[in-house]
C-alpha positions as CSV (number, residue, x, y, z in Angstrom):
1,M,-34.7,-12.1,-7.3
2,T,-36.1,-14.0,-4.3
3,H,-34.0,-16.3,-2.2
4,S,-35.7,-19.4,-3.5
5,A,-35.3,-18.2,-7.1
6,L,-31.6,-17.6,-6.5
7,E,-31.2,-21.1,-5.0
8,S,-32.9,-22.6,-8.1
9,R,-30.6,-20.6,-10.4
10,L,-27.5,-21.8,-8.6
11,S,-28.7,-25.4,-8.6
12,I,-29.3,-25.3,-12.4
13,L,-25.8,-23.9,-13.0
14,A,-24.3,-26.7,-10.9
15,M,-26.1,-29.5,-12.8
16,P,-23.9,-31.5,-15.2
17,V,-24.4,-30.7,-18.9
18,P,-26.3,-33.7,-20.5
19,E,-24.7,-35.6,-23.3
20,A,-25.6,-34.8,-26.9
21,T,-28.0,-37.6,-27.7
22,D,-30.1,-36.0,-30.5
23,A,-29.6,-37.9,-33.7
24,G,-28.9,-34.8,-35.8
25,R,-26.8,-33.0,-33.3
26,P,-23.0,-33.2,-33.9
27,H,-20.9,-34.3,-30.9
28,L,-17.3,-35.3,-30.2
29,V,-16.0,-38.8,-29.6
30,R,-15.3,-39.7,-26.0
31,G,-12.1,-41.7,-26.6
32,L,-9.7,-40.3,-24.0
33,T,-9.1,-42.7,-21.1
34,L,-8.0,-41.6,-17.6
35,L,-4.4,-42.5,-18.6
36,A,-4.7,-40.3,-21.7
37,A,-6.2,-37.4,-19.6
38,V,-3.4,-37.6,-17.1
39,A,-0.9,-37.6,-20.0
40,V,-2.6,-34.4,-21.3
41,V,-2.2,-32.7,-17.9
42,V,1.4,-33.8,-17.5
43,G,2.3,-33.2,-21.1
44,D,0.9,-29.8,-21.4
45,T,2.3,-28.6,-18.1
46,I,5.9,-29.9,-18.4
47,G,7.3,-28.0,-21.3
48,T,10.8,-26.5,-21.0
49,G,10.4,-24.8,-17.6
50,V,11.8,-27.5,-15.4
51,F,14.9,-27.6,-17.6
52,L,15.6,-23.8,-17.5
53,V,13.9,-21.7,-14.8
54,S,15.8,-23.1,-11.8
55,S,18.7,-20.9,-12.6
56,D,16.5,-17.8,-12.6
57,M,14.9,-18.8,-9.4
58,A,18.3,-19.4,-7.8
59,R,19.5,-15.9,-8.7
60,V,16.5,-14.2,-7.1
61,A,16.1,-16.6,-4.1
62,G,19.7,-16.6,-3.0
63,S,19.7,-20.2,-1.7
64,A,18.8,-23.7,-2.7
65,P,16.3,-24.3,0.1
66,R,14.4,-21.2,-0.9
67,V,14.2,-22.5,-4.5
68,L,12.9,-25.8,-3.3
69,A,10.4,-24.1,-1.0
70,A,9.2,-22.0,-4.0
71,W,8.5,-25.2,-5.9
72,V,6.6,-26.7,-3.0
73,I,4.6,-23.6,-2.2
74,G,3.8,-23.1,-5.9
75,G,2.5,-26.7,-6.1
76,F,0.1,-26.1,-3.2
77,I,-1.1,-22.8,-4.7
78,V,-1.8,-24.5,-8.1
79,L,-3.6,-27.3,-6.3
80,F,-6.3,-24.9,-5.1
81,G,-6.8,-23.8,-8.7
82,A,-6.9,-27.4,-9.7
83,F,-9.7,-28.1,-7.3
84,C,-11.7,-25.4,-9.0
85,Y,-11.0,-26.7,-12.5
86,A,-11.7,-30.2,-11.4
87,E,-15.1,-29.2,-10.1
88,L,-16.0,-27.1,-13.2
89,G,-14.7,-29.8,-15.6
90,A,-16.9,-32.5,-13.9
91,A,-20.0,-30.2,-13.8
92,F,-19.6,-29.0,-17.5
93,P,-17.7,-31.7,-19.4
94,K,-18.1,-30.0,-22.8
95,A,-15.6,-28.9,-25.4
96,G,-14.3,-25.4,-24.8
97,G,-13.5,-25.6,-21.1
98,P,-13.4,-22.0,-19.7
99,Y,-15.6,-20.8,-22.6
100,V,-18.4,-23.0,-21.3
101,Y,-17.7,-22.1,-17.7
102,L,-17.9,-18.4,-18.4
103,S,-20.9,-18.7,-20.7
104,R,-22.9,-20.7,-18.1
105,G,-21.6,-18.9,-15.0
106,I,-21.5,-15.2,-16.0
107,G,-23.0,-14.9,-19.5
108,P,-22.6,-15.6,-23.2
109,L,-20.8,-12.4,-23.8
110,W,-17.9,-13.3,-21.5
111,G,-17.7,-16.8,-23.0
112,F,-17.6,-15.2,-26.5
113,L,-14.8,-12.8,-25.5
114,F,-12.7,-15.6,-24.1
115,G,-13.3,-17.8,-27.1
116,W,-12.3,-15.0,-29.5
117,M,-9.2,-14.3,-27.5
118,S,-8.3,-18.0,-27.3
119,S,-8.9,-18.6,-31.0
120,F,-7.1,-15.6,-32.4
121,L,-4.5,-14.8,-29.8
122,E,-3.7,-17.3,-27.0
123,R,-3.7,-20.6,-29.0
124,P,-1.9,-19.4,-32.1
125,V,0.7,-17.6,-30.1
126,A,1.3,-20.6,-27.9
127,M,1.6,-22.9,-30.9
128,A,4.0,-20.6,-32.6
129,T,6.1,-20.3,-29.5
130,L,6.3,-24.0,-28.8
131,A,7.1,-24.8,-32.5
132,A,9.8,-22.1,-32.4
133,G,11.2,-23.7,-29.3
134,I,11.2,-27.2,-30.8
135,V,13.1,-25.9,-33.9
136,R,15.5,-24.0,-31.6
137,F,16.4,-27.2,-29.8
138,L,16.8,-29.0,-33.1
139,S,19.1,-26.3,-34.4
140,F,21.5,-27.2,-31.5
141,L,21.7,-30.7,-32.9
142,W,21.7,-29.6,-36.6
143,P,23.0,-26.0,-36.9
144,P,22.1,-25.5,-40.6
145,I,18.5,-25.1,-39.5
146,A,19.4,-21.7,-38.2
147,H,21.3,-20.7,-41.4
148,P,19.7,-17.5,-42.8
149,W,18.2,-17.4,-46.3
150,F,17.7,-13.6,-46.5
151,T,17.1,-10.5,-44.3
152,G,14.3,-8.1,-44.8
153,H,12.7,-5.0,-43.2
154,V,9.1,-4.1,-42.3
155,G,9.2,-0.5,-41.3
156,T,11.9,-0.2,-38.6
157,Y,11.6,-3.9,-37.8
158,R,14.4,-6.1,-39.2
159,F,13.8,-9.9,-39.6
160,T,15.9,-12.8,-40.8
161,F,14.3,-15.7,-42.7
162,T,15.8,-19.1,-42.0
163,T,14.9,-22.8,-42.5
164,A,13.5,-22.6,-39.0
165,Q,10.4,-20.7,-39.9
166,P,8.9,-23.1,-42.5
167,L,10.1,-26.1,-40.4
168,A,8.2,-24.7,-37.4
169,A,5.1,-24.3,-39.6
170,V,5.4,-27.9,-40.7
171,V,5.7,-29.0,-37.1
172,V,2.4,-27.2,-36.3
173,V,0.7,-28.8,-39.3
174,I,1.8,-32.3,-38.3
175,A,0.6,-31.8,-34.7
176,T,-2.7,-30.5,-35.9
177,A,-3.1,-33.4,-38.3
178,L,-2.4,-36.0,-35.6
179,N,-5.2,-34.4,-33.4
180,Y,-7.6,-34.2,-36.4
181,F,-7.7,-37.8,-37.6
182,S,-8.4,-39.8,-34.4
183,V,-9.1,-39.0,-30.8
184,R,-7.8,-42.4,-29.6
185,L,-4.7,-42.1,-31.8
186,S,-4.1,-38.6,-30.4
187,G,-4.5,-39.8,-26.9
188,A,-2.0,-42.7,-27.5
189,I,0.6,-40.3,-29.0
190,Q,0.2,-38.0,-26.0
191,V,0.8,-40.9,-23.6
192,L,3.9,-41.8,-25.5
193,L,5.3,-38.2,-25.6
194,T,4.5,-37.7,-21.9
195,L,6.2,-41.0,-21.0
196,L,9.3,-39.8,-22.9
197,K,9.5,-36.5,-21.1
198,V,8.9,-38.1,-17.7
199,A,11.6,-40.7,-18.5
200,A,14.0,-37.9,-19.4
201,I,13.5,-36.2,-16.1
202,L,13.8,-39.5,-14.2
203,V,17.0,-40.2,-16.0
204,I,18.5,-36.9,-14.8
205,V,17.3,-37.6,-11.3
206,V,18.6,-41.2,-11.1
207,A,21.9,-40.5,-12.8
208,G,22.4,-37.3,-10.8
209,A,21.8,-39.1,-7.5
210,A,24.2,-41.8,-8.5
211,V,27.1,-39.4,-9.2
212,A,26.2,-36.5,-6.9
213,S,28.4,-37.5,-4.0
214,R,31.3,-38.2,-6.3
215,I,31.1,-34.9,-8.2
216,N,30.3,-32.4,-5.5
217,S,29.4,-33.6,-2.0
218,A,28.9,-30.1,-0.8
219,A,26.8,-28.7,-3.6
220,M,23.9,-27.8,-1.4
221,P,25.3,-25.7,1.4
222,V,23.7,-24.7,4.7
223,V,22.1,-21.3,4.2
224,P,20.5,-18.6,6.4
225,A,17.0,-19.1,7.8
226,L,14.0,-18.8,5.4
227,F,12.0,-16.7,7.8
228,S,13.0,-13.0,7.4
229,F,11.6,-10.2,5.4
230,A,14.3,-10.4,2.8
231,S,14.0,-14.1,2.5
232,F,10.2,-13.8,2.2
233,T,10.5,-11.2,-0.6
234,A,13.0,-13.4,-2.4
235,L,10.8,-16.4,-2.0
236,L,7.8,-14.6,-3.5
237,T,10.0,-13.4,-6.5
238,A,11.1,-17.0,-7.1
239,L,7.5,-18.1,-7.1
240,V,6.9,-16.3,-10.4
241,P,8.8,-18.6,-12.7
242,A,7.7,-21.6,-10.7
243,M,4.0,-20.7,-11.2
244,W,4.8,-20.3,-15.0
245,A,6.2,-23.8,-15.0
246,Y,3.1,-25.2,-13.4
247,N,0.8,-23.6,-16.0
248,G,-1.1,-25.9,-18.4
249,F,-3.1,-28.3,-16.3
250,N,-6.2,-26.1,-16.8
251,D,-6.3,-27.0,-20.5
252,L,-7.8,-30.4,-19.8
253,G,-11.2,-28.7,-19.5
254,D,-11.0,-27.9,-23.3
255,L,-11.2,-31.6,-24.0
256,G,-14.1,-32.3,-21.6
257,E,-16.4,-33.7,-24.4
258,E,-13.7,-36.2,-25.5
259,I,-12.9,-37.8,-22.1
260,I,-14.5,-41.0,-21.1
261,D,-16.6,-40.8,-17.9
262,P,-15.6,-37.1,-17.4
263,Q,-17.4,-36.6,-14.0
264,K,-14.8,-39.0,-12.5
265,N,-11.8,-38.9,-14.8
266,I,-11.4,-35.1,-15.1
267,P,-10.9,-34.5,-11.4
268,R,-8.8,-37.6,-11.1
269,A,-6.6,-36.6,-14.0
270,I,-6.0,-33.1,-12.9
271,I,-5.1,-34.0,-9.3
272,L,-3.1,-37.0,-10.2
273,G,-1.3,-35.2,-13.0
274,L,-0.3,-32.3,-10.7
275,A,1.0,-34.6,-8.1
276,I,3.2,-36.3,-10.7
277,I,4.4,-32.9,-12.0
278,A,5.2,-31.5,-8.5
279,G,7.1,-34.6,-7.6
280,L,9.2,-34.5,-10.8
281,Y,9.9,-30.8,-10.4
282,L,11.1,-31.2,-6.9
283,M,13.3,-34.3,-7.6
284,A,14.8,-32.6,-10.6
285,N,15.7,-29.5,-8.6
286,V,17.2,-31.5,-5.7
287,T,19.4,-33.2,-8.3
288,Y,20.5,-29.9,-9.8
289,F,21.7,-28.5,-6.5
290,H,23.3,-31.8,-5.4
291,V,25.3,-32.1,-8.7
292,L,26.3,-28.5,-9.2
293,P,27.3,-25.8,-6.7
294,F,24.6,-23.3,-6.0
295,T,26.6,-20.5,-7.7
296,S,26.9,-22.7,-10.9
297,V,23.2,-23.3,-11.0
298,A,22.5,-19.5,-10.5
299,A,24.9,-18.6,-13.3
300,S,23.7,-21.3,-15.8
301,E,21.6,-20.5,-18.8
302,H,20.7,-24.2,-19.4
303,V,20.9,-25.7,-16.0
304,A,19.6,-29.2,-16.9
305,S,22.1,-29.4,-19.8
306,D,24.9,-28.4,-17.6
307,V,24.0,-31.0,-15.0
308,V,23.9,-33.8,-17.6
309,Q,27.1,-32.5,-19.2
310,S,28.9,-32.7,-15.9
311,F,28.6,-36.5,-15.7
312,W,27.8,-37.5,-19.3
313,G,29.7,-35.0,-21.4
314,P,28.6,-33.2,-24.6
315,R,27.0,-36.3,-25.9
316,G,24.7,-36.5,-22.9
317,A,23.8,-32.8,-23.4
318,Q,22.8,-33.5,-27.0
319,W,20.5,-36.3,-25.8
320,L,19.0,-34.0,-23.2
321,T,18.4,-31.4,-25.9
322,L,16.5,-33.9,-27.9
323,A,14.4,-34.8,-24.9
324,M,13.6,-31.1,-24.4
325,A,12.5,-30.9,-28.0
326,M,10.2,-33.9,-27.4
327,S,8.9,-32.2,-24.2
328,A,8.0,-29.1,-26.2
329,L,6.4,-31.3,-28.9
330,G,4.2,-32.9,-26.2
331,A,3.0,-29.5,-25.0
332,L,2.3,-28.5,-28.7
333,H,0.4,-31.7,-29.3
334,V,-2.0,-30.7,-26.4
335,V,-2.4,-27.1,-27.5
C-alpha cells in the first residue's frame, strides 16, 4: 500500500458515520440530551464501589493519603482512556460502541467477536450481578427475601433457591422494559436515578463534614512519606479497586445512535461525567477518613454504612442501604 493510499484509508476511517437517512432503513431515535448522556456516564460508573472499596484500599495502602492519591491517580489514568472513547464516539456515533470501533478500525471479525462476547457473556453477567446486588441490599431491609425455599445439587455444586432469584429476574425485566418503550423516558429515569445516587453521596459528605470534628478530630493522622519503594508498591495495589470503581464511562458509546448532536455531546458527557465522578469519589473518601479512624476504615466491610451509622445510627444505615440499592439500579438501567 502506497503512502498516499494509506493516508486515504486513515482519512476514511476518521470520517464521521453519516446518519441513516434512507426511507426504508431502520434507525434509532436520537432522544438523549447532554444531561441524559452525563447521567448515563455517572449512573453506569457509580455503582457500589465508592461505598465499599475504600476499606480494601486502606488495608493495602497503609495510610489515608495513599488511598486518596490512588483515587486521584486513577482518575487521571481513566481520563486518558476517556479522551480515546470521546474521540471514537464522536467519529462513529452509532449503536454498538466498541463493536463499531473494532469493525471499522481493525475488521468485521473483531467486531463480531466483541459483539458475541458482549451479547452472550458480558452484558448478561453484568445484569445478573447488578440485580443480585440490588436484591442483596433489599434483603438487609427485608430479611424474608433471603429465606430459602429449597436446596438442590447439580453435580458437586450445591445451590439454595430463595425469593431473591425470581425477584432479581423481575428487576431485570422491569429495567429492560423501561429502556424498550421510550428513549426519552429512559433518559429521564436515568437522570432521576443518577440524581438520587449523587444526592446520597453528597449527604454523606455534608453530614460527615458537619460532625467530623465532633466525632473524631484526629481521624486522618500524619503518615510516612508517599515516595518510597514500599509506598509505591502499596499505591499501585490500591489502584486496582479504584480503577474498578471508575469502570463504566465507556458504555456511553453503545448509545451513540440515540444521543442528540453526538459529535459534541458524547465528548462533553464523558469528560464532564468523569469530572463529577472523580470529585464525588474524592470527597466521599475524605469524609470516611475524617469521621472514622484509619484502622476502623481498614477493618470495615461496609465503610459507608459504618460512617453513616456513626452519626445517624441504625436508621441512617438503613437509608444508606436503600440509596446503595438505587445506585445499583441506576447502573443496571444503563446496562
